MARGUZA-979476 format. One record per residue (C-alpha): residue in one letter; x, y, z. Coordinates in steps of 0.05 Angstrom, whole numbers, padded with zeros to 5 digits, always signed. Each point is the difference from the previous one (the first is absolute). Example, Ala and Ser with C-alpha at 12.3 -4.5 7.8 and 13.67 -1.06 7.14 Angstrom:
% MARGUZA-979476
a+00246-00090+00156
s+00027+00069-00013
//
This chain:
% MARGUZA-979476
m+00385+00164+00508
n+00016-00070-00033
n+00048+00009-00047
s-00031-00054-00052
k-00064+00039+00000
i-00028+00063-00027
s-00057+00048+00020
l-00059+00016-00035
r+00026+00065-00021
q+00057-00037-00035
l-00044-00047-00035
q-00043+00066-00027
a+00065+00028-00015
l+00027-00055-00041
l-00067-00008-00037
l-00004+00079-00012
v+00060+00006-00038
e+00004-00063-00033
i-00078+00010-00032
i+00012+00074-00012
g+00076-00009-00023
t-00016-00052-00057
g-00072+00025-00010
i+00013+00072-00019
a+00028-00037-00066
w-00049-00061-00004
l-00070+00032+00013
p-00005+00061-00043
k+00027-00042-00062
i-00044-00059+00014
t-00060+00037+00021
l+00003+00051-00066
l+00009-00064-00041
y-00055-00037+00027
a-00055+00050+00029
g+00018+00063-00045
r-00020+00067+00028
a-00031-00036+00062
a+00067-00020+00024
w+00005+00039+00064
a-00061-00037+00016
a+00024-00064-00020
c+00056+00012+00054
l-00053+00007+00052
c-00035-00063-00024
a+00070-00040+00006
g+00015+00032+00063
v-00067-00035+00030
f+00023-00066-00037
a+00076+00004+00030
a-00033+00021+00072
a-00046-00065+00000
f+00060-00041-00031
a+00046+00030+00057
f-00059-00015+00058
v-00011-00081-00023
m+00078-00007-00005
a+00013+00032+00064
s-00057-00031+00042
l+00024-00068-00026
a+00078+00006+00022
s-00025+00039+00068
n-00044-00061+00020
y+00058-00046-00003
s+00060+00052+00014
k+00039-00055+00044
y+00014-00039-00063
n+00022+00011-00072
f-00038+00004-00059
f+00015-00076-00015
e-00012-00030+00068
y-00070+00032+00005
s-00025-00011-00072
s+00027-00080+00006
v-00049-00009+00055
i-00054+00039-00037
i+00003-00026-00058
g+00050-00056+00000
r+00066-00003-00013
p-00006-00014-00083
f-00039+00063-00010
a+00045+00039+00047
v+00056-00014-00046
l-00034+00028-00062
a-00026+00061+00046
t+00069+00013+00017
l+00023-00010-00068
l-00055+00047-00026
f+00018+00058+00049
v+00070-00003-00021
s-00017+00006-00070
q-00045+00061+00010
v+00054+00041+00044
i+00051-00017-00046
a-00034+00019-00070
a-00023+00067+00041
s+00074+00016+00025
a+00034-00015-00071
l-00054+00043-00033
n+00021+00057+00054
l+00072-00006-00009
r-00007+00004-00078
l-00052+00064+00015
f+00055+00027+00036
v+00056-00011-00046
e-00041+00032-00058
a-00021+00062+00036
a+00076+00006+00020
r+00022-00002-00077
v-00060+00053-00016
c+00021+00044+00059
a+00075-00007+00016
l+00033-00056-00034
p-00006-00004-00073
r+00064-00032-00016
t+00005-00044+00060
p-00020-00072-00020
l-00056-00019+00027
w+00026-00065+00031
l+00047+00044+00039
t-00054+00041+00026
g-00040-00060+00020
l+00059-00032+00035
g+00016+00059+00044
l-00071+00000+00023
l-00002-00077+00009
l+00058+00007+00043
t-00027+00053+00042
a-00057-00044+00010
l+00035-00061+00020
f+00042+00039+00049
s-00063+00028+00035
a-00038-00069+00001
g+00035-00029+00065
g-00052+00011+00048
f-00067+00028+00012
e+00014+00045+00045
a+00050+00032-00030
r-00051+00010-00060
g-00049+00030+00046
r+00057+00049+00012
f+00015+00013-00068
g-00077+00011-00023
e-00006+00050+00054
i+00065+00037-00025
l-00028-00002-00075
l-00068+00026+00017
i+00028+00066+00033
f+00045+00012-00060
t-00044-00022-00057
v-00075+00003+00008
p-00006+00075+00037
l+00038+00026-00059
l-00044-00034-00049
i-00062+00025+00032
l+00023+00066+00007
s+00018+00002-00074
l-00072-00023-00017
l-00030+00054+00045
t+00037+00053-00033
q-00026-00028-00063
a-00065+00005+00015
s-00007+00072-00009
e+00022+00000-00069
a-00043-00058-00017
d-00064+00006-00046
f-00054-00044+00032
t-00046-00005-00061
e+00037-00053-00025
l-00022-00047+00059
l-00072+00003-00016
p-00049-00028-00023
v+00031-00066+00033
f-00032-00040-00059
r+00018+00039-00057
g+00008-00049-00050
n+00000-00055+00045
s-00046-00050+00038
p-00002-00017+00071
k+00016-00067-00022
s+00065+00027-00030
l+00014+00040+00062
l-00002-00065+00048
y+00043-00039-00046
g+00050+00053-00002
g-00003+00007+00075
f+00008-00084+00002
c+00065+00007-00043
g+00022+00063+00041
l+00005-00053+00052
t+00071-00015-00033
g+00024+00059+00026
f-00009-00010+00072
c+00066-00042+00007
g+00009-00014+00074
a-00068-00014+00021
e+00008-00073-00014
l+00060+00001+00058
c-00058+00005+00049
l-00007-00071-00003
l+00066-00011+00033
a+00018+00064+00040
p-00045-00012+00053
r+00044-00051+00028
y+00054+00057+00009
v-00043+00045+00033
n-00002+00021+00078
r-00077+00000-00003
p-00023-00047-00057
g-00071+00008+00021
n-00006+00070-00020
a+00040-00017-00064
p-00066+00004-00050
k-00022+00059+00023
s+00070+00039-00003
a+00010-00040-00071
v-00072+00032-00030
f+00014+00070+00027
a+00072-00001-00031
v-00028-00028-00066
s-00061+00050-00002
a+00055+00057+00011
a+00040-00022-00055
a-00064-00002-00044
v-00025+00073+00013
i+00074+00022-00014
l+00003-00037-00063
s-00067+00020-00026
a+00018+00072+00017
a+00063-00005-00046
t-00042-00035-00058
a-00045+00054+00002
l+00057+00053-00002
c+00025-00040-00058
l-00062+00009-00036
c-00010+00075+00014
a+00075+00013-00008
v+00009-00038-00075
g-00066-00018-00023
f-00026-00069-00011
p+00030-00008-00066
n+00070+00018+00016
g-00001-00034+00061
f-00026-00068-00031
a+00055+00007-00048
a+00064+00020+00053
l+00045-00050+00025
f-00013+00022+00069
p-00060+00047+00008
a+00018+00015+00071
l+00074+00028-00017
e-00036+00042-00059
a-00041+00036+00051
l+00053+00012+00049
n+00041+00031-00055
m-00056+00047-00032
s-00011+00031+00074
k+00027+00061+00008
n+00002+00002+00074
f+00064+00010+00044
l+00021-00072+00007
s+00062-00009-00045
g+00029-00067-00022
k-00070-00031-00020
d+00033-00055-00039
a+00045-00019+00068
l-00060+00001+00045
f-00041-00046-00048
l+00059-00049-00004
g+00014+00004+00076
v-00070-00017+00015
l+00001-00055-00045
c+00070-00026+00017
a-00021-00001+00074
g-00062-00038-00022
a+00033-00054-00044
v+00058-00012+00060
l-00049-00021+00045
s-00044-00032-00053
v+00062-00046-00017
s+00032-00004+00067
g-00068-00027+00025
a-00004-00050-00053
l+00067-00027+00019
f-00014+00003+00078
f-00070-00031-00004
c+00016-00045-00058
g+00066-00035+00038
e-00042-00006+00065
l-00058-00036-00039
l+00049-00044-00041
r+00039-00014+00067
d-00057-00018+00039
m-00027-00047-00056
l+00066-00039-00013
k+00054+00003+00056
p-00043+00032+00061
k+00066+00002+00051
s+00045+00029-00060
r+00020+00075-00008
s-00043+00032-00058
w+00058+00043-00028
s+00014-00062-00045
c-00068+00007-00032
k+00005+00079-00004
l+00064-00010-00039
l-00039-00045-00045
i-00056+00040-00012
a+00036+00064-00012
p+00024-00018-00073
v-00069-00028-00016
v-00029+00071+00020
f+00055+00035-00040
f-00005-00045-00067
a-00076+00000+00004
a+00000+00073+00003
f+00029+00003-00071
l-00044-00048-00033
p-00046+00058-00029
e+00027+00030-00065
n-00022+00067+00020
l-00036+00049+00047
s-00067-00020-00044
a+00013-00078+00021
v+00005+00018+00073
w-00063+00036+00000
d-00034-00060-00036
s+00032-00055+00052
g-00022+00043+00055
v-00071-00016-00023
t+00009-00070-00037
l+00053-00031+00052
v-00004+00033+00072
l-00074+00017+00010
p-00022-00070-00014
l+00054-00021+00051
k-00024+00049+00045
t-00073-00017-00005
a+00023-00078+00007
v+00038+00014+00068
f-00061+00047+00021
l-00052-00062-00017
a+00046-00049+00038
a+00006+00040+00056
f-00068+00010+00011
l-00020-00068-00007
m+00051-00022+00056
l-00029+00058+00041
a-00070-00034-00005
v+00021-00072+00004
g+00047+00018+00062
k-00063+00025+00031
i-00044-00051-00018
k+00044-00052+00028
g+00022+00039+00060
v+00072+00004-00014
k+00034+00046+00055
//
């Protein structure tokens, strides 16, 4: 096995941990805010959108896996537009990872560290992410380890909680909501699928890049099912009014469960920490590579990573409070993510039309 590459299984592990780890905080809250009682169905809609998003990204990258993003985008759309596309992607990844860092810091204050300064908790996570951003093969192994120790425990907790759930809260789906609000909630829920955009860059580091689109879609779909189940159990456990008002609905639902698992605060925080670390380390790694390829192709990328790290850190603390974080996800990250998707779709179409190989 090439030590500079990862397997498809490791790619799926990275996607699952990052999407579930950050989505367990994002999706229940965002879909409750924008889809109401149909939040769990909105999560499935968001999963469909995210799977399409990941498929387009991975298809574009796997078609030109011998080249870096800046090289093939320069051939397809020209160097000036390639610069704009690179800066757009970097901005989107930095914004998403900064909000994920802030979410973890806020959750840590609620669960375990009420007196610790937010900046100190955030700095600890940033340094951990910076340490794990050295190479993609190391990130692949790290993702596999995190998957084993976080996601199965979360699934087990959700399964045991299902026996106590009142599923009447879930039906009818459109009680007080229209199909339009369901679709809009699903679109807003796309914010919670952090990591799917990295499919635009990951196939270059995969052993079999041609199979990357299928593997990415499978991982995103599996994450969507798990997060939809988590959101449904949030509704069943705490009810719509309490879930709507809760800072972290998934945390409230876990704490109300009477199952045999103890330390549910630690479980929620551990899963979120795993997702946030992968989100921030992925931002440092990929943005460092992108900027290096655009500015100094033959230089090392560590200088770019060290430049990006303080940007992510300070951007994480720009929102005044947790409510501003939720708003920033929809008003900032979602438009950027949509623009990245449209740019990738355009490049995929133009590349096929021009016959670029």
